N, CA, C and O atoms as CSV, one atom per row, in Angstrom:
chain,resi,resn,atom,element,x,y,z
A,1,UNK,N,N,-2.849,-35.880,38.455
A,1,UNK,CA,C,-3.647,-34.923,37.719
A,1,UNK,C,C,-4.071,-33.975,38.016
A,1,UNK,O,O,-4.428,-33.630,39.142
A,2,UNK,N,N,-4.098,-33.407,37.058
A,2,UNK,CA,C,-4.666,-32.031,36.522
A,2,UNK,C,C,-5.449,-31.263,37.075
A,2,UNK,O,O,-6.306,-32.052,37.475
A,3,UNK,N,N,-5.698,-30.483,37.319
A,3,UNK,CA,C,-6.758,-29.087,38.141
A,3,UNK,C,C,-7.030,-27.696,37.081
A,3,UNK,O,O,-6.237,-27.283,36.235
A,4,UNK,N,N,-8.049,-27.272,37.327
A,4,UNK,CA,C,-7.920,-25.173,36.437
A,4,UNK,C,C,-9.228,-25.262,37.916
A,4,UNK,O,O,-9.778,-25.953,38.774
A,5,UNK,N,N,-9.114,-24.252,37.426
A,5,UNK,CA,C,-9.150,-22.629,38.302
A,5,UNK,C,C,-9.537,-21.166,37.862
A,5,UNK,O,O,-8.909,-20.146,38.145
A,6,UNK,N,N,-10.835,-21.269,37.023
A,6,UNK,CA,C,-10.590,-20.437,36.834
A,6,UNK,C,C,-12.160,-20.147,36.517
A,6,UNK,O,O,-13.071,-20.959,36.353
A,7,UNK,N,N,-12.188,-18.260,36.471
A,7,UNK,CA,C,-13.360,-16.897,36.293
A,7,UNK,C,C,-13.402,-15.912,35.798
A,7,UNK,O,O,-12.586,-14.992,35.850
A,8,UNK,N,N,-15.044,-16.042,34.870
A,8,UNK,CA,C,-14.157,-15.360,33.851
A,8,UNK,C,C,-15.374,-14.252,34.126
A,8,UNK,O,O,-16.310,-14.793,34.715
A,9,UNK,N,N,-15.698,-12.209,33.726
A,9,UNK,CA,C,-16.732,-11.766,34.548
A,9,UNK,C,C,-16.578,-10.324,33.460
A,9,UNK,O,O,-15.569,-9.652,33.244
A,10,UNK,N,N,-17.665,-10.198,33.024
A,10,UNK,CA,C,-17.662,-8.854,32.725
A,10,UNK,C,C,-18.785,-8.071,33.981
A,10,UNK,O,O,-19.695,-8.423,34.732
A,11,UNK,N,N,-17.889,-6.580,33.549
A,11,UNK,CA,C,-19.386,-6.243,34.807
A,11,UNK,C,C,-18.681,-4.513,35.256
A,11,UNK,O,O,-17.515,-4.180,35.048
A,12,UNK,N,N,-19.439,-3.894,35.706
A,12,UNK,CA,C,-18.720,-2.617,36.011
A,12,UNK,C,C,-18.063,-2.786,37.384
A,12,UNK,O,O,-18.391,-3.384,38.409
A,13,UNK,N,N,-16.814,-1.894,36.955
A,13,UNK,CA,C,-16.337,-0.695,38.265
A,13,UNK,C,C,-16.591,-0.668,40.052
A,13,UNK,O,O,-16.990,-1.825,40.185
A,14,UNK,N,N,-16.597,-0.405,40.680
A,14,UNK,CA,C,-17.205,0.412,41.575
A,14,UNK,C,C,-16.859,1.254,42.797
A,14,UNK,O,O,-17.554,1.857,43.615
A,15,UNK,N,N,-15.315,1.060,42.611
A,15,UNK,CA,C,-15.613,2.176,42.891
A,15,UNK,C,C,-13.446,2.103,42.456
A,15,UNK,O,O,-12.865,1.051,42.190
A,16,UNK,N,N,-12.871,3.268,42.512
A,16,UNK,CA,C,-11.451,3.017,41.814
A,16,UNK,C,C,-10.494,2.156,42.383
A,16,UNK,O,O,-10.452,2.007,43.604
A,17,UNK,N,N,-9.757,1.602,41.660
A,17,UNK,CA,C,-8.923,1.221,42.297
A,17,UNK,C,C,-7.430,1.582,43.379
A,17,UNK,O,O,-6.765,2.618,43.359
A,18,UNK,N,N,-7.236,0.482,44.175
A,18,UNK,CA,C,-6.759,1.139,45.661
A,18,UNK,C,C,-5.138,0.165,44.766
A,18,UNK,O,O,-4.901,-0.969,44.350
A,19,UNK,N,N,-4.451,1.423,44.867
A,19,UNK,CA,C,-2.895,0.215,44.705
A,19,UNK,C,C,-1.862,0.565,46.416
A,19,UNK,O,O,-1.561,1.523,47.128
A,20,UNK,N,N,-1.690,-0.726,46.366
A,20,UNK,CA,C,-0.622,-1.183,48.074
A,20,UNK,C,C,0.549,-0.931,47.414
A,20,UNK,O,O,1.025,-0.443,46.389
A,21,UNK,N,N,0.858,-1.585,48.651
A,21,UNK,CA,C,2.241,-2.654,48.910
A,21,UNK,C,C,2.584,-3.216,49.315
A,21,UNK,O,O,3.257,-2.551,50.102
A,22,UNK,N,N,2.901,-4.915,49.691
A,22,UNK,CA,C,3.498,-6.806,50.437
A,22,UNK,C,C,4.226,-5.383,50.721
A,22,UNK,O,O,4.264,-4.298,50.141
A,23,UNK,N,N,4.992,-6.132,52.342
A,23,UNK,CA,C,5.157,-6.528,52.882
A,23,UNK,C,C,7.129,-6.371,51.879
A,23,UNK,O,O,8.180,-5.812,52.192
A,24,UNK,N,N,6.645,-7.279,50.572
A,24,UNK,CA,C,8.190,-8.085,50.096
A,24,UNK,C,C,8.848,-6.680,49.430
A,24,UNK,O,O,10.024,-6.353,49.268
A,25,UNK,N,N,7.016,-5.680,48.975
A,25,UNK,CA,C,7.122,-4.376,48.065
A,25,UNK,C,C,6.584,-4.933,47.180
A,25,UNK,O,O,6.631,-4.291,46.130
A,26,UNK,N,N,5.947,-6.106,47.109
A,26,UNK,CA,C,5.002,-6.228,45.630
A,26,UNK,C,C,3.415,-5.526,45.488
A,26,UNK,O,O,2.338,-5.720,46.052
A,27,UNK,N,N,3.833,-4.751,44.582
A,27,UNK,CA,C,2.339,-3.804,44.213
A,27,UNK,C,C,1.749,-4.884,44.264
A,27,UNK,O,O,2.200,-5.973,43.908
A,28,UNK,N,N,0.527,-4.620,44.785
A,28,UNK,CA,C,-1.239,-4.787,45.044
A,28,UNK,C,C,-1.994,-3.964,44.200
A,28,UNK,O,O,-1.669,-2.786,44.053
A,29,UNK,N,N,-3.268,-4.596,43.448
A,29,UNK,CA,C,-3.754,-3.358,42.828
A,29,UNK,C,C,-5.942,-3.858,43.266
A,29,UNK,O,O,-6.593,-4.400,42.373
A,30,UNK,N,N,-6.759,-3.464,44.942
A,30,UNK,CA,C,-8.001,-3.222,44.675
A,30,UNK,C,C,-8.824,-3.271,44.027
A,30,UNK,O,O,-8.067,-2.584,43.341
A,31,UNK,N,N,-10.190,-3.449,43.144
A,31,UNK,CA,C,-10.378,-3.097,42.864
A,31,UNK,C,C,-12.113,-3.868,42.782
A,31,UNK,O,O,-12.234,-5.072,42.553
A,32,UNK,N,N,-13.490,-2.833,43.035
A,32,UNK,CA,C,-14.927,-4.451,42.683
A,32,UNK,C,C,-15.132,-3.858,42.198
A,32,UNK,O,O,-14.804,-2.675,42.102
A,33,UNK,N,N,-16.389,-5.094,41.217
A,33,UNK,CA,C,-17.047,-5.384,39.646
A,33,UNK,C,C,-18.210,-5.500,40.424
A,33,UNK,O,O,-18.402,-5.993,41.536
A,34,UNK,N,N,-19.036,-4.879,39.514
A,34,UNK,CA,C,-20.361,-5.206,39.928
A,34,UNK,C,C,-20.891,-5.942,38.556
A,34,UNK,O,O,-20.752,-5.254,37.545
A,35,UNK,N,N,-21.402,-7.074,38.397
A,35,UNK,CA,C,-21.946,-8.457,37.763
A,35,UNK,C,C,-23.391,-7.760,38.374
A,35,UNK,O,O,-23.672,-7.493,39.543
A,36,UNK,N,N,-24.350,-7.536,36.880
A,36,UNK,CA,C,-25.017,-8.257,36.758
A,36,UNK,C,C,-26.565,-8.239,36.649
A,36,UNK,O,O,-26.894,-7.248,35.998
A,37,UNK,N,N,-27.983,-9.208,37.176
A,37,UNK,CA,C,-28.461,-10.462,36.444
A,37,UNK,C,C,-30.162,-10.380,36.654
A,37,UNK,O,O,-30.823,-10.207,37.678
A,38,UNK,N,N,-30.489,-10.539,35.525
A,38,UNK,CA,C,-32.023,-10.053,35.628
A,38,UNK,C,C,-32.551,-11.851,35.921
A,38,UNK,O,O,-31.966,-12.893,35.628
A,39,UNK,N,N,-33.626,-11.662,36.478
A,39,UNK,CA,C,-34.193,-13.646,37.035
A,39,UNK,C,C,-35.944,-12.831,37.318
A,39,UNK,O,O,-36.431,-11.803,37.788
A,40,UNK,N,N,-36.457,-14.424,36.506
A,40,UNK,CA,C,-37.304,-14.412,37.127
A,40,UNK,C,C,-37.885,-13.322,35.325
A,40,UNK,O,O,-37.020,-12.974,34.521
A,41,UNK,N,N,-39.867,-12.910,35.025
A,41,UNK,CA,C,-40.512,-12.671,34.095
A,41,UNK,C,C,-41.390,-13.662,33.652
A,41,UNK,O,O,-42.408,-13.478,32.985
A,42,UNK,N,N,-40.866,-14.908,34.127
A,42,UNK,CA,C,-41.175,-15.727,32.785
A,42,UNK,C,C,-42.630,-16.548,33.918
A,42,UNK,O,O,-42.659,-16.964,35.077
A,43,UNK,N,N,-43.947,-16.420,32.469
A,43,UNK,CA,C,-44.818,-17.256,32.918
A,43,UNK,C,C,-45.073,-16.460,34.751
A,43,UNK,O,O,-45.152,-16.911,35.894
A,44,UNK,N,N,-45.135,-14.723,33.929
A,44,UNK,CA,C,-45.615,-13.904,34.880
A,44,UNK,C,C,-45.354,-14.139,35.876
A,44,UNK,O,O,-46.161,-14.386,36.772
A,45,UNK,N,N,-43.915,-14.120,35.991
A,45,UNK,CA,C,-43.177,-13.635,36.979
A,45,UNK,C,C,-42.659,-11.863,37.100
A,45,UNK,O,O,-42.352,-10.997,36.280
A,46,UNK,N,N,-42.764,-11.934,38.471
A,46,UNK,CA,C,-40.779,-10.426,38.254
A,46,UNK,C,C,-40.104,-10.608,37.363
A,46,UNK,O,O,-39.686,-11.738,37.111
A,47,UNK,N,N,-39.886,-9.835,36.830
A,47,UNK,CA,C,-38.631,-9.278,36.967
A,47,UNK,C,C,-37.771,-8.619,38.416
A,47,UNK,O,O,-38.138,-7.727,39.181
A,48,UNK,N,N,-36.716,-9.313,38.422
A,48,UNK,CA,C,-35.775,-8.721,39.465
A,48,UNK,C,C,-34.646,-8.969,39.045
A,48,UNK,O,O,-34.319,-10.123,38.768
A,49,UNK,N,N,-33.407,-7.411,38.846
A,49,UNK,CA,C,-31.934,-7.686,38.576
A,49,UNK,C,C,-31.044,-7.616,40.463
A,49,UNK,O,O,-31.037,-7.055,41.558
A,50,UNK,N,N,-30.449,-8.657,39.624
A,50,UNK,CA,C,-29.845,-8.779,40.486
A,50,UNK,C,C,-28.452,-8.404,40.824
A,50,UNK,O,O,-27.707,-8.986,40.036
A,51,UNK,N,N,-27.395,-7.252,42.156
A,51,UNK,CA,C,-25.844,-7.802,41.684
A,51,UNK,C,C,-25.150,-8.903,42.915
A,51,UNK,O,O,-25.340,-9.194,44.096
A,52,UNK,N,N,-24.221,-9.284,41.760
A,52,UNK,CA,C,-22.839,-10.226,42.791
A,52,UNK,C,C,-21.915,-8.239,42.823
A,52,UNK,O,O,-22.044,-7.186,42.198
A,53,UNK,N,N,-21.241,-8.660,43.720
A,53,UNK,CA,C,-20.198,-7.748,44.370
A,53,UNK,C,C,-18.933,-8.124,44.306
A,53,UNK,O,O,-18.541,-8.289,45.461
A,54,UNK,N,N,-17.803,-8.420,43.273
A,54,UNK,CA,C,-16.629,-9.270,42.789
A,54,UNK,C,C,-15.670,-8.666,43.477
A,54,UNK,O,O,-15.892,-7.456,43.497
A,55,UNK,N,N,-14.409,-9.045,44.226
A,55,UNK,CA,C,-13.004,-8.076,44.827
A,55,UNK,C,C,-12.265,-8.959,44.638
A,55,UNK,O,O,-12.001,-10.107,44.995
A,56,UNK,N,N,-11.611,-7.230,43.190
A,56,UNK,CA,C,-10.383,-7.791,42.300
A,56,UNK,C,C,-9.337,-7.406,42.859
A,56,UNK,O,O,-9.614,-6.507,43.653
A,57,UNK,N,N,-8.237,-7.647,42.839
A,57,UNK,CA,C,-6.859,-8.047,43.210
A,57,UNK,C,C,-5.942,-8.327,41.695
A,57,UNK,O,O,-6.177,-9.239,40.902
A,58,UNK,N,N,-4.797,-7.223,41.550
A,58,UNK,CA,C,-4.154,-7.695,40.423
A,58,UNK,C,C,-2.228,-7.313,41.011
A,58,UNK,O,O,-1.621,-6.462,41.661
A,59,UNK,N,N,-2.046,-8.139,40.519
A,59,UNK,CA,C,-0.385,-8.262,41.029
A,59,UNK,C,C,0.747,-7.305,40.312
A,59,UNK,O,O,0.336,-6.510,39.466
A,60,UNK,N,N,1.464,-7.326,40.466
A,60,UNK,CA,C,3.112,-7.050,40.984
A,60,UNK,C,C,2.246,-5.629,38.962
A,60,UNK,O,O,1.252,-4.906,39.024
A,61,UNK,N,N,2.943,-5.779,37.984
A,61,UNK,CA,C,3.633,-5.029,36.861
A,61,UNK,C,C,1.837,-4.569,36.461
A,61,UNK,O,O,1.673,-3.544,35.799
A,62,UNK,N,N,0.850,-5.214,36.812
A,62,UNK,CA,C,-0.719,-5.442,36.105
A,62,UNK,C,C,-1.209,-4.756,36.676
A,62,UNK,O,O,-2.210,-4.180,36.251
A,63,UNK,N,N,-0.477,-4.437,38.406
A,63,UNK,CA,C,-1.200,-3.467,39.884
A,63,UNK,C,C,-1.173,-2.861,39.255
A,63,UNK,O,O,-2.239,-2.707,38.658
A,64,UNK,N,N,0.207,-1.843,38.741
A,64,UNK,CA,C,0.273,-0.252,38.372
A,64,UNK,C,C,-0.072,0.152,37.206
A,64,UNK,O,O,-0.076,1.364,36.992
A,65,UNK,N,N,-0.609,-1.184,35.717
A,65,UNK,CA,C,-1.028,-0.661,35.475
A,65,UNK,C,C,-2.693,-0.509,35.288
A,65,UNK,O,O,-3.343,-0.148,34.307
A,66,UNK,N,N,-2.961,-0.776,36.136
A,66,UNK,CA,C,-4.602,-1.305,36.929
A,66,UNK,C,C,-5.100,0.090,37.575
A,66,UNK,O,O,-6.052,0.821,37.301
A,67,UNK,N,N,-4.126,0.160,38.492
A,67,UNK,CA,C,-4.039,1.572,39.273
A,67,UNK,C,C,-4.142,2.877,37.848
A,67,UNK,O,O,-4.999,3.756,37.943
A,68,UNK,N,N,-3.283,2.844,36.736
A,68,UNK,CA,C,-3.694,3.498,36.072
A,68,UNK,C,C,-4.901,4.094,35.400
A,68,UNK,O,O,-5.417,5.209,35.487
A,69,UNK,N,N,-5.240,2.859,34.598
A,69,UNK,CA,C,-7.041,3.125,33.353
A,69,UNK,C,C,-7.871,3.028,34.225
A,69,UNK,O,O,-8.865,3.725,34.022
A,70,UNK,N,N,-7.882,2.263,35.408
A,70,UNK,CA,C,-8.626,1.635,35.648
A,70,UNK,C,C,-10.465,2.509,36.572
A,70,UNK,O,O,-10.792,2.235,37.727
A,71,UNK,N,N,-10.864,2.981,36.119
A,71,UNK,CA,C,-11.697,4.082,36.700
A,71,UNK,C,C,-13.177,3.446,36.958
A,71,UNK,O,O,-13.808,2.678,36.231
A,72,UNK,N,N,-13.592,4.097,38.429
A,72,UNK,CA,C,-15.203,3.754,38.483
A,72,UNK,C,C,-15.966,3.907,37.715
A,72,UNK,O,O,-16.195,5.103,37.532
A,73,UNK,N,N,-16.972,2.732,36.647
A,73,UNK,CA,C,-17.685,2.790,36.226
A,73,UNK,C,C,-17.759,2.008,35.038
A,73,UNK,O,O,-18.776,1.606,34.473
A,74,UNK,N,N,-16.025,1.762,34.579
A,74,UNK,CA,C,-15.977,1.449,33.045
A,74,UNK,C,C,-16.036,-0.066,32.969
A,74,UNK,O,O,-16.261,-0.844,33.896
A,75,UNK,N,N,-15.853,-0.274,32.009
A,75,UNK,CA,C,-16.878,-1.832,31.645
A,75,UNK,C,C,-15.488,-2.130,31.834
A,75,UNK,O,O,-14.624,-1.284,31.600
A,76,UNK,N,N,-15.203,-3.379,32.278
A,76,UNK,CA,C,-14.191,-4.281,32.929
A,76,UNK,C,C,-14.251,-5.758,32.148
A,76,UNK,O,O,-15.380,-5.981,31.711
A,77,UNK,N,N,-13.678,-6.381,31.989
A,77,UNK,CA,C,-13.954,-8.088,31.883
A,77,UNK,C,C,-13.031,-8.416,32.305
A,77,UNK,O,O,-12.034,-8.277,31.595
A,78,UNK,N,N,-12.795,-9.285,34.275
A,78,UNK,CA,C,-11.430,-9.944,34.318
A,78,UNK,C,C,-11.626,-11.535,34.273
A,78,UNK,O,O,-12.606,-12.276,34.349
A,79,UNK,N,N,-10.799,-11.647,34.178
A,79,UNK,CA,C,-9.785,-13.718,34.210
A,79,UNK,C,C,-8.946,-13.839,34.652
A,79,UNK,O,O,-7.837,-13.372,34.393
A,80,UNK,N,N,-9.445,-14.815,35.802
A,80,UNK,CA,C,-7.868,-14.702,37.053
A,80,UNK,C,C,-8.896,-16.741,37.150
A,80,UNK,O,O,-9.292,-17.683,36.464
A,81,UNK,N,N,-8.760,-16.105,38.833
A,81,UNK,CA,C,-9.063,-17.532,39.682
A,81,UNK,C,C,-9.759,-17.167,41.731
A,81,UNK,O,O,-9.423,-16.706,42.822
A,82,UNK,N,N,-10.422,-17.554,41.284
A,82,UNK,CA,C,-12.048,-17.875,42.490
A,82,UNK,C,C,-11.715,-17.575,43.170
A,82,UNK,O,O,-10.515,-17.369,42.993
A,83,UNK,N,N,-12.106,-17.281,44.315
A,83,UNK,CA,C,-11.537,-17.691,46.224
A,83,UNK,C,C,-12.495,-16.651,46.865
A,83,UNK,O,O,-12.475,-15.420,46.884
A,84,UNK,N,N,-13.540,-17.795,47.505
A,84,UNK,CA,C,-14.585,-17.619,48.413
A,84,UNK,C,C,-14.145,-17.078,49.781
A,84,UNK,O,O,-14.001,-18.028,50.551
A,85,UNK,N,N,-13.879,-15.906,50.362
A,85,UNK,CA,C,-13.390,-15.964,52.003
A,85,UNK,C,C,-14.772,-15.615,52.731
A,85,UNK,O,O,-15.662,-14.910,52.254
A,86,UNK,N,N,-14.779,-16.295,54.078
A,86,UNK,CA,C,-15.770,-15.914,54.927
A,86,UNK,C,C,-15.706,-15.567,55.899
A,86,UNK,O,O,-15.680,-16.458,56.748
A,87,UNK,N,N,-15.648,-14.304,56.341
A,87,UNK,CA,C,-15.253,-13.708,57.691
A,87,UNK,C,C,-16.650,-13.224,58.206
A,87,UNK,O,O,-17.739,-13.653,57.824
A,88,UNK,N,N,-16.383,-12.097,59.293
A,88,UNK,CA,C,-17.588,-12.378,60.155
A,88,UNK,C,C,-17.251,-10.075,60.610
A,88,UNK,O,O,-16.354,-9.446,61.173
A,89,UNK,N,N,-18.429,-9.743,60.007
A,89,UNK,CA,C,-18.578,-8.066,60.206
A,89,UNK,C,C,-19.046,-7.628,61.176
A,89,UNK,O,O,-19.607,-8.312,62.032
A,90,UNK,N,N,-18.876,-6.218,61.219
A,90,UNK,CA,C,-19.206,-5.749,62.529
A,90,UNK,C,C,-20.004,-5.883,64.107
A,90,UNK,O,O,-19.851,-5.666,65.309
A,91,UNK,N,N,-21.522,-6.726,62.470
A,91,UNK,CA,C,-22.514,-6.978,63.563
A,91,UNK,C,C,-22.835,-8.073,63.445
A,91,UNK,O,O,-23.853,-8.345,62.809
A,92,UNK,N,N,-21.781,-9.386,64.234
A,92,UNK,CA,C,-21.220,-10.990,64.644
A,92,UNK,C,C,-21.588,-11.720,62.954
A,92,UNK,O,O,-21.096,-12.663,62.334
A,93,UNK,N,N,-22.626,-10.791,62.673
A,93,UNK,CA,C,-22.777,-12.033,60.773
A,93,UNK,C,C,-22.152,-12.401,60.189
A,93,UNK,O,O,-21.232,-11.660,59.842
A,94,UNK,N,N,-22.200,-13.997,59.585
A,94,UNK,CA,C,-20.802,-14.594,58.907
A,94,UNK,C,C,-21.415,-14.096,57.138
A,94,UNK,O,O,-22.353,-14.490,56.444
A,95,UNK,N,N,-20.620,-13.343,56.994
A,95,UNK,CA,C,-20.732,-12.730,55.568
A,95,UNK,C,C,-19.870,-13.446,54.597
A,95,UNK,O,O,-19.122,-14.243,55.164
A,96,UNK,N,N,-19.733,-13.403,53.192
A,96,UNK,CA,C,-19.111,-14.566,52.267
A,96,UNK,C,C,-18.353,-12.977,51.382
A,96,UNK,O,O,-18.965,-12.009,50.931
A,97,UNK,N,N,-17.060,-13.213,51.397
A,97,UNK,CA,C,-16.645,-12.423,50.464
A,97,UNK,C,C,-16.060,-12.651,49.172
A,97,UNK,O,O,-14.864,-12.919,49.064
A,98,UNK,N,N,-16.968,-12.544,48.011
A,98,UNK,CA,C,-16.407,-13.249,46.325
A,98,UNK,C,C,-15.197,-12.745,45.511
A,98,UNK,O,O,-15.409,-12.044,44.521
A,99,UNK,N,N,-13.488,-13.181,46.008
A,99,UNK,CA,C,-12.903,-13.046,45.638
A,99,UNK,C,C,-12.077,-13.334,44.563
A,99,UNK,O,O,-11.989,-14.541,44.337
A,100,UNK,N,N,-11.267,-12.403,43.624
A,100,UNK,CA,C,-10.723,-13.088,41.849
A,100,UNK,C,C,-9.277,-11.977,42.225
A,100,UNK,O,O,-9.085,-10.800,42.530
A,101,UNK,N,N,-8.288,-13.541,41.907
A,101,UNK,CA,C,-6.280,-12.907,41.366
A,101,UNK,C,C,-6.915,-12.711,40.339
A,101,UNK,O,O,-8.142,-12.787,40.263
A,102,UNK,N,N,-6.080,-12.408,39.334
A,102,UNK,CA,C,-6.699,-11.266,38.377
A,102,UNK,C,C,-5.330,-11.750,37.538
A,102,UNK,O,O,-4.302,-11.247,37.991
A,103,UNK,N,N,-5.111,-12.810,36.172
A,103,UNK,CA,C,-4.947,-12.928,35.267
A,103,UNK,C,C,-4.321,-12.304,34.646
A,103,UNK,O,O,-3.151,-12.323,34.262
A,104,UNK,N,N,-5.874,-11.175,34.431
A,104,UNK,CA,C,-6.051,-11.000,32.823
A,104,UNK,C,C,-7.187,-9.991,33.082
A,104,UNK,O,O,-8.302,-10.492,33.229
A,105,UNK,N,N,-7.021,-7.811,33.211
A,105,UNK,CA,C,-8.571,-7.573,32.730
A,105,UNK,C,C,-7.641,-6.702,31.440
A,105,UNK,O,O,-6.537,-6.321,31.051
A,106,UNK,N,N,-9.047,-6.765,31.196
A,106,UNK,CA,C,-9.264,-5.595,29.897
A,106,UNK,C,C,-10.691,-4.677,30.448
A,106,UNK,O,O,-11.505,-4.815,31.362
A,107,UNK,N,N,-10.405,-3.382,29.000
A,107,UNK,CA,C,-11.769,-2.919,29.189
A,107,UNK,C,C,-11.735,-2.548,27.844
A,107,UNK,O,O,-10.999,-2.243,26.905
A,108,UNK,N,N,-13.837,-2.861,28.502
A,108,UNK,CA,C,-14.516,-2.995,26.869
A,108,UNK,C,C,-15.600,-2.070,27.115
A,108,UNK,O,O,-16.781,-2.393,26.985
A,109,UNK,N,N,-15.128,-0.688,27.542
A,109,UNK,CA,C,-15.520,0.500,26.556
A,109,UNK,C,C,-14.836,1.330,26.598
A,109,UNK,O,O,-14.343,1.544,27.706
A,110,UNK,N,N,-14.484,2.124,25.596
A,110,UNK,CA,C,-13.974,2.939,25.329
A,110,UNK,C,C,-14.708,5.327,26.279
A,110,UNK,O,O,-15.623,6.149,26.233
A,111,UNK,N,N,-12.867,4.965,27.110
A,111,UNK,CA,C,-13.213,6.204,27.991
A,111,UNK,C,C,-13.081,7.647,27.818
A,111,UNK,O,O,-12.694,8.529,28.584
A,112,UNK,N,N,-13.628,7.665,26.256
A,112,UNK,CA,C,-14.445,9.001,25.550
A,112,UNK,C,C,-16.413,8.268,25.636
A,112,UNK,O,O,-17.352,9.040,25.830
A,113,UNK,N,N,-16.604,6.816,25.456
A,113,UNK,CA,C,-17.751,6.039,25.595
A,113,UNK,C,C,-18.107,6.567,26.766
A,113,UNK,O,O,-19.194,7.143,26.818
A,114,UNK,N,N,-17.514,6.508,27.609
A,114,UNK,CA,C,-18.177,6.521,28.962
A,114,UNK,C,C,-18.264,7.925,29.764
A,114,UNK,O,O,-18.674,8.087,30.913
A,115,UNK,N,N,-17.750,8.941,28.819
A,115,UNK,CA,C,-17.379,10.475,28.745
A,115,UNK,C,C,-18.456,10.989,28.979
A,115,UNK,O,O,-18.945,11.646,29.898
A,116,UNK,N,N,-19.120,10.175,26.957
A,116,UNK,CA,C,-19.914,11.414,27.000
A,116,UNK,C,C,-21.547,10.219,26.685
A,116,UNK,O,O,-22.130,9.802,25.684
A,117,UNK,N,N,-21.682,10.109,27.841
A,117,UNK,CA,C,-22.869,8.932,27.682
A,117,UNK,C,C,-24.048,9.231,28.110
A,117,UNK,O,O,-24.602,8.578,28.995
A,118,UNK,N,N,-24.603,10.314,27.499
A,118,UNK,CA,C,-25.705,10.854,26.910
A,118,UNK,C,C,-25.966,12.105,26.756
A,118,UNK,O,O,-26.994,12.689,27.098
A,119,UNK,N,N,-24.736,12.676,26.068
A,119,UNK,CA,C,-24.420,14.316,25.555
A,119,UNK,C,C,-24.816,13.597,24.252
A,119,UNK,O,O,-24.673,12.397,24.017
A,120,UNK,N,N,-25.359,14.577,23.416
A,120,UNK,CA,C,-24.931,15.285,22.221
A,120,UNK,C,C,-23.859,14.722,21.839
A,120,UNK,O,O,-23.065,14.198,22.620
A,121,UNK,N,N,-23.756,14.755,20.934
A,121,UNK,CA,C,-21.980,14.317,20.148
A,121,UNK,C,C,-21.805,15.866,19.838
A,121,UNK,O,O,-22.582,16.715,19.402
A,122,UNK,N,N,-20.282,15.901,20.294
A,122,UNK,CA,C,-19.683,17.291,19.633
A,122,UNK,C,C,-20.061,18.221,18.426
A,122,UNK,O,O,-21.237,17.878,18.302
A,123,UNK,N,N,-19.877,19.083,17.537
A,123,UNK,CA,C,-19.103,19.709,16.269
A,123,UNK,C,C,-18.272,19.500,16.640
A,123,UNK,O,O,-17.728,19.512,17.744
A,124,UNK,N,N,-17.889,19.068,14.883
A,124,UNK,CA,C,-16.089,19.298,14.990
A,124,UNK,C,C,-15.921,21.086,14.566
A,124,UNK,O,O,-16.336,22.151,14.110
A,125,UNK,N,N,-14.671,20.022,15.351
A,125,UNK,CA,C,-13.947,22.132,14.953
A,125,UNK,C,C,-13.736,22.643,14.001
A,125,UNK,O,O,-13.434,21.966,13.017
A,126,UNK,N,N,-13.816,24.023,13.929
A,126,UNK,CA,C,-14.118,24.902,12.333
A,126,UNK,C,C,-12.891,26.359,12.812
A,126,UNK,O,O,-12.652,26.994,13.840
A,127,UNK,N,N,-12.510,26.353,11.743
A,127,UNK,CA,C,-11.926,27.285,11.146
A,127,UNK,C,C,-11.750,28.426,10.230
A,127,UNK,O,O,-10.666,28.521,9.656
A,128,UNK,N,N,-12.577,29.219,10.036
A,128,UNK,CA,C,-12.531,29.173,8.692
A,128,UNK,C,C,-13.785,28.770,8.650
A,128,UNK,O,O,-14.346,29.202,9.657
A,129,UNK,N,N,-14.405,28.246,8.085
A,129,UNK,CA,C,-14.863,27.442,7.587
A,129,UNK,C,C,-15.008,26.087,6.763
A,129,UNK,O,O,-15.777,25.734,5.868
A,130,UNK,N,N,-13.762,25.361,7.552
A,130,UNK,CA,C,-13.021,24.844,7.706
A,130,UNK,C,C,-12.727,23.099,8.481
A,130,UNK,O,O,-12.407,23.268,9.657
A,131,UNK,N,N,-12.760,21.749,8.150
A,131,UNK,CA,C,-12.709,21.380,9.151
A,131,UNK,C,C,-10.606,21.140,9.449
A,131,UNK,O,O,-9.635,21.297,8.708
A,132,UNK,N,N,-10.780,20.700,10.931
A,132,UNK,CA,C,-9.406,21.107,10.568
A,132,UNK,C,C,-7.651,19.789,11.946
A,132,UNK,O,O,-7.083,19.978,13.021
A,133,UNK,N,N,-7.621,18.409,10.581
A,133,UNK,CA,C,-7.117,17.336,11.478
A,133,UNK,C,C,-6.655,17.627,12.853
A,133,UNK,O,O,-7.161,17.102,13.845
A,134,UNK,N,N,-6.007,18.192,12.875
A,134,UNK,CA,C,-5.413,17.999,13.983
A,134,UNK,C,C,-5.986,19.129,15.232
A,134,UNK,O,O,-5.262,19.830,15.939
A,135,UNK,N,N,-7.589,19.057,15.258
A,135,UNK,CA,C,-8.521,19.390,16.416
A,135,UNK,C,C,-7.923,17.784,17.239
A,135,UNK,O,O,-7.295,17.615,18.285
A,136,UNK,N,N,-8.535,16.664,16.065
A,136,UNK,CA,C,-9.001,15.235,16.434
A,136,UNK,C,C,-8.230,14.609,17.754
A,136,UNK,O,O,-7.042,14.914,17.856
A,137,UNK,N,N,-8.552,14.130,18.330
A,137,UNK,CA,C,-8.752,14.229,20.247
A,137,UNK,C,C,-8.101,12.637,19.730
A,137,UNK,O,O,-7.943,12.071,20.812
A,138,UNK,N,N,-7.630,11.597,18.569
A,138,UNK,CA,C,-7.793,10.412,18.934
A,138,UNK,C,C,-6.269,10.548,17.797
A,138,UNK,O,O,-5.609,9.544,17.526
């Protein structure tokens, strides 16, 4: 009998990725992703925003790529296998960690969009009243 375990999320990276090596020398990169959802608001109910945090692990070459291009605040799509881990905190309370072992990830915003959010667009560089196409950063 066939089986399937898959999860897909879109959210904002909550912390910069951390790259480390396993005892076997295999790279693993971990970062967190916040997924927001709005509940309530129907029939006079108060709208509330809730955030679910996921811990994402990338392995091998994908881990090295993630460490280079993923940064805090970026909008990211992650697809992988889901696992809920239960652990006990310092206060002896049971907690659940939502973890995804990524099969694939993709940045959905451009760095330019994120870096210039809320700032007016810059005027194109001019030299002697003419536009210089060599000054375009892409």
